[in-house]
N, C-alpha and C positions, 0 to 999 in steps of 0.2 A: 504493500500500500504506499503511495507517493503522497505526501502531503504537499499541497499546491504553494509554490513560492518561486521567487526568482532563482534562487539557488538549485531548486528541485527540477527546473524545465527540463535539463539535459537528461534527467533520469526517468522521465516519464514513461510509461508504457508504449510500445510501438504503435498501438492502435490510436493513440491520441494525438491529433494536429497540434502544434504549437507554434509560436511565433517564429517566422523564418528572418527575423530582423534583429539587431542589437538594440534593446530597448534603452541602453545607456546613451544611445545616439539620438534619442527622441526629445523633442522640445514641445512644450505646450503652445497650442494655437487656439484651442477651444475650452471655454469654460461652460460646463453643462449643469444646469440645476434640475435635479429630479432624476438621480441615478437609480431607477428601478429595473425590473426585469425587461421591460420594453426597450428602454434605451440601450441596455447592454445586449440585447438580441439584435438590434436593428443599427442605430446609427454608430455605436461603438464597434459593431460588427464590420460595417461597411468601410470604416477607417482601417480596421485590422486587415481587411481584404487589400486594401491600397498598399499598406505598409509592407504587406508580403510580397508585393510586386516592386518594392524599393521606392515607392512613392509617398508622398505626405507625411514624410517624417517630421516636419516641423508642425504638424497638426494635431498632435496627441491631445488627450483630454483630461483636464482637470474637473473632477466632479465635485459638487457642491450640495450638501443637504442643509435644509433650513428648518425641518419639522421634527419634533422630538424622536419620532420613530427612526429618523435618519441616523441616529447615533449608533444603531446597531449595524448599519451598512458601514460606517467609518470603521468601527472596530474589525469587522470581518475583511475589508478591503486593506486596511494597514496591516494586518496580519498575514495577508497573502501577497503583498507588494503590488496591490491593485490588480492582481490577475484573478481571472474566475474562468470557469468552463461554461461553454455554450453546448448543451447536449440538444440535438435534433431529433425528433421523433417522427419518422415516416409513416404514412397510412398502412404500409405493407408490415409494419412492426419492426423494421430495421431502425438502428440508432447510430448517431455519429457523435463523437465528442472532440471539441476543439477549444484550446485555450486561447482566450482573447487577451491582447497586450496592449491595446492602444490607449487605455486609461492609466495615467501615470501618476495620479496624486487624487487625494480626497480630502476636502476641507469641510469641517462642519461649524456652520455660520454661527450657532448660539455660543460655541465656545471662543471664536475669534473672528468676529464680523470684520475686522480691519484686515486681516489676512485675505480673506475673500474679496473685498473690495480692491485691495493693491493687486491681487493676481488678475483682476480684470483690468486694472489701470496699467499693466505693463504693456509696453508696445508689442511685444509678441502675441498678445491675446488679440484676435482679429475677429472672432466669432463667440457670441454667448448663445447657447442653444438651451431650449426649454422643453421638458416634459412635466409640467406641473399640473396636469389634469385639465378636464374641460372647465372645471368651475374655478380654476386658480387665476383667471385673468380679470376678475371683479367686474364683468360686462353684465348689465341687466339683460335677461331675456325679453322683458317687456318693452324696454325703451332702447335697448342697443346701446346704452351710453355707459360711461364708466361709473362704478358705485364706489365713491370714496369712503362710504360709512362702514365697510366692512372692518372688522376689529384690527386685522393686520396691517391694512392700508392706513386706517385712522392712527395707529400707533406710529407708523413711519412717517406720517405727515404732521405729527405733533412738533412742535417748537423745541429744537435742541435734541430731538430724539436720535439715539443710535441706530442706525438702520438694523432691521433684523429681518425682514420680509425680502422676497425677490424683487419687488419693486423699488423698495428703498436701497438695497444693496446695489442693484444694477444702474440706478440712476445716480448714486453718489459716484460709482466709479466712472460714469460718463462725465459727470462735473469735472472730476480731477483730470480726466483726459483733456477736455476742453481747456482748462486752465493751464495744462502743461503743454499745450500745442500739439497733441498727439493725433487728434482725429478720432472719429467715433468707430466702434466696432459695429458688426452685424448682429442684430437679435433676430435668431431663427427660431421660430415656434414649430415644435414637431408633435403638436397636440391634434386630436381629432375634432376640430372646430371648423366649420366652413368659413373660409377666407381667414385662416388663422394669422397670417401675416399682417392683414389690415386690423384683425383683433388686437394683435400685440402692439401694433403702431399706435391704436387709438388709447389702449390701456397706459403704455409706458409715457405717450406723449402727454396725456391728461394728467397722470401723476406728477410728471416732471413739471407740467405747468403750474399744478397747484402749489408744489413746493416752491417753484422760482419761475415766474413767467418767462424771463430771458432764456433760462436753461431749456424750458419746454419748447420755446421756438427753435433752439439749437437743435435739441433732439429730433424734433420732426424734419429739419432741414438736413441733418447730416446722418442719422442713422438709417441702415437699410433693414427692412423688415420682409424678408421674403416668405411666400406663402409655400406650404409642402403638403403632401398628401403621404402619409406614412401607414404601413401595413404588415403586421405579423402577428399571429395568435400567439400570445405568451402568458400562459396560466401561472398563477402563483406557485413558487417553488415549494415543495412538501418534502418532509423527512424521508418520505418514500423515495422521491428523486435522488436525494443525497445517496440514500443507501444504494440504489440502482447504479448511480456513477461509481460508486466504491466497488461494488461487486462486479460489475461488468468491464469498468475500464481502469480499475485500481487506482483512482484519483480521490484523495480525500480534500473535499472542497465544501467550505462552511456555507456557501451561498452560490451555488451553480444557478445557471440560467436554463430552463427548458422551453423550447418552442417547436412550433411546426417546420417543416422544411421550406415553407414558401415564404418570400420576402419581397416587398415592393416598396419603392420610394420615388415620388415625383417631385421635383423641387423648382421653384421659380428661380432663374439665374440672375438675382439680385443681390449683389454683394459690395461693400464699400472698400474692404481691404483684402480681396482675394478669396479664395476658398480651396479646398482640396479638389483634386480632379475626380470627383465622385462618379461621373459618368464612366469612368474606367472601371468601376465596380459593379456597374449595372444600374445605376441610378438614372431615371428620366429627367435629365435637366432641361427645362423648357421655359419658354416665355410666358405660358398660360396653365396653370395647375388646375385651374376650376373644373375642366372636364373629367380629370382623374379624380379629383376630390369629390365631386357629385357621386361618381361612380362607386367609390369605396364607401362613403359615408352611407349612401341610401341604399347600397345593395348589402355590403357586408356588415355594416354596424347596425343598421336598421334591421338587417336579416338576423343579427344576434338579439335584437330586442323582440323580434318577432317568434323566436322560439324560447326565449328566457322566462318569461312570465307564464305563458301558457304552459311550456313544459314543466316548470316547477309545479304549478298548481295541479297538473296531470300526474304528478308523482316521479317524474324524472329529475336527476339531480346532475347529470352531465349532458353537454351539447351534443355528444355522439348518440346518447340515448334518445334525445328528442329528435333528431332528424331520422333515426331509424324507425320512428312512427310514420308510416305512409301517409296518413292524413295530415300530420304536422309538416311533413316535407312538402306535401302537395300544397298546403295553405302558404308555405314560405315562398315556393316557386310562384304561385298565383300573385303574391304581393310583389315579388320582384318584376314580373312580366307585366302586370296589368297597372299596377300604381307607382312603382319606383322608375322602371324604365322610361315611361312617357316623359318623365321630368328630367331625364338626363341630357346632357349634350354630346355630341359626337366624340368619341375618345380615340385620338390617333393611334392607330396600330393595335387596337383591341377589338377582339371579336366578344361582343357582349354575351351571347349565348354560351360561348365556352367559357367565358369569366363566371357565369352564374353556375355553370355545371361543376367547375372547379371549386366555387364556394361551398357548394353541398358536399363534395369530397373532403374539404378542409373541415367543415363543421363535423363531419362524420368520422374523423380521425380519433379512433378510440385510444389510442395511445397517448394523446396530448392530454386527455382527461381534463378538459376545460369544464369548470364547474358553471352551472347556471345561476349558482349564487353570485359568482364574479360578474356575470353578465347583468344581472339584475341589480347590482349596486350603483349608487349614485344616479339613479334614473333622472333626477330633476336636473342634472346636468346634461343629459344625454337625449331624452326624448324632446324637449323643447328646440334643442339645436340640430337635431338629425331628423326626426320623424314629423315635427309639427310642419316644417316648411314643404314636405311632400304632400301633406294634407291640404296646405293653403294653395299650393300650385294646382292640385287636381279640382279643387272646389272652383278655383278661377277658370279653368279650362273645362269645366263639366265633365271631370274625369271620375273614376272609381275612388271611393274611399273607405269601403266597407272592411277592408283587411285592417288598414291603418287605424281605423276606428276601434277595431277589435283588440289591437296590440294596446292601445291606450286603455282600453276597459280592462284588460288583463293586467296592467300595471296598477290600476285603481283596485281592482280585487286583491292583488298580491299585497298592495299596501295596507289592506285591512289586518294584516299581521297574523293570519291563521289560515292554514292551507286546507284542502278539502278533506283531509283525514282528521282535521282538528288540532293538527300540530302548530305551534307557533312558528311564525316566519320572523327571522331577524332581519328586519328592514334596515339596509345600510344606506344613509342618504345624508348629506349635510343639511337637507331640509326635512329631516324625518319628522319632526314634530308637526309641521304644517301639512305634510303629505299624509301622515296616518290621521291627523284630526279630520281632514277632508274624507278621507276613505272610510271613517268610522260613520259617516252620514249617508254612504251609498244607498242604503236601502230606504231610508226615510225621505232622501232627496237624492234621486239618481244622477242629477246634473251637479252635484256639490263638488265632485273631484275635478271636473273640466272647467268649473266655474272660479278656478284659481288664475287670474289674469297674468301673473307672474310667469306661469308655465305655459299657458294656452291663449293668451290674448284674448280675443273675441269669439273664440270657435263655439262656446256654449251657445252662442246667438245664432249660429247657423244651422237651419234645420235639416240640411242634408247631412251634415255631420252628426248632429245630435240624434237623428233618426237611427243611423248605423251604430252609434255609440251606446245607446240605450237598449238597442237590441242585443248586442253582443254581451253588455254587462248583465242583462236579464237573463240570458241563455247561461252565462257563467254561475249566477246565482242559483238558478232553477236546475240545470242539468249537469254544470261541471265544465271543465275546460276541453275534455276529449270529445264530449257532444257538442259543444259550442263550436269547435274547429270542423268537426264533421258536418255541422250544418252549413258552414260558411263554404266548405269544400263542395258539398254534394249539391248545394243550391246555386253554385256559381253559374 
């Protein structure tokens, strides 16, 4: 058994791929906030691929954690010289293990915010990238404007505050760069948000303006905010995964990453101080990300929501179990074909029918063991950004909305906090109190849930939507998820 570290790299078992470059020759070019499983399976992996080609050696990553739970990641990465294992699980059951070396440092902001700020203020830092979740940008789903009242934002805007959140830390680094004549860096969002570059621009620009109007103008005039579409199913690492890695590959890794074999990234080519040659690692570098973004968010992400609540209520606990149900798989395909696809833009080089078939294969990968609980989490950050726009566009074009309405109804039923077997559901959502309070009124006031304007705007006033929503919610209450799905599929 080999414990992962820089010293042990040369002693790894032969079946484990390892960095083919000298990590001592790397220098940091990217500071990344939010070093979770997805970042390590995606952006860090793409950089590692370039480095193995002898490229991008001056674009290594310094990871940053700002949340209390990030302290554990620092402990693990420090103990392993920032190395970790990426284990791919293929649909046929085969597995691959690869040690990623593109992260070279990890800073924990609560311990030393000054170190984080100065790292970003160094001339060599040219990109600050983000996976801070859909809810991390403090943008109101109702107004589309920056919400300065969230606790972290308000704390960082307080006079004399020491920056502690992403906005405060990044903005202070930009201020220092301006004052030192270094020029701005690029802020690159890698979160699943429509127009994530523009969302980041609005959030950081408005935060900086509230802090210092002149600085706000400088940020908007000098910082680049490219949009991106990112894709790779990356479930939470389990103890079973650690054991499997040790038994099959002989590697002891305290926090490996497990993912499917598929990965995709489309990136707008807008950078102020250069970028790695990501296209050489298979990234679609493009002038317009929106077609890729819509395809992914409205097919994959909304597809996940389509099986998550209905599947969980039906008694399934994993994504592969849900899509193995023929009726639920048919429901998912009907949503993709009849409601999502009509709202998409032409995607260069992509066969949409093949893409949708591949999605079903990906969802059905039993070895990834992606939990429905993970897909059900933080719904209030997901449904309004991903699915509600599909509903609005279809209502505007007199298109179909029955399946989208059923997905929202299933969220409402799920948020009641008890499944069809009477077992409690642990609803994980930053707006849990509001969501569950509204869901508790489902039976006395069936429109209570969709009458939350912060999530649904004016949808509760649209009779075409409410008709489909009420029918689905009633079917879920009266007959359960499987019967409700069967009714939608058989009645199509």
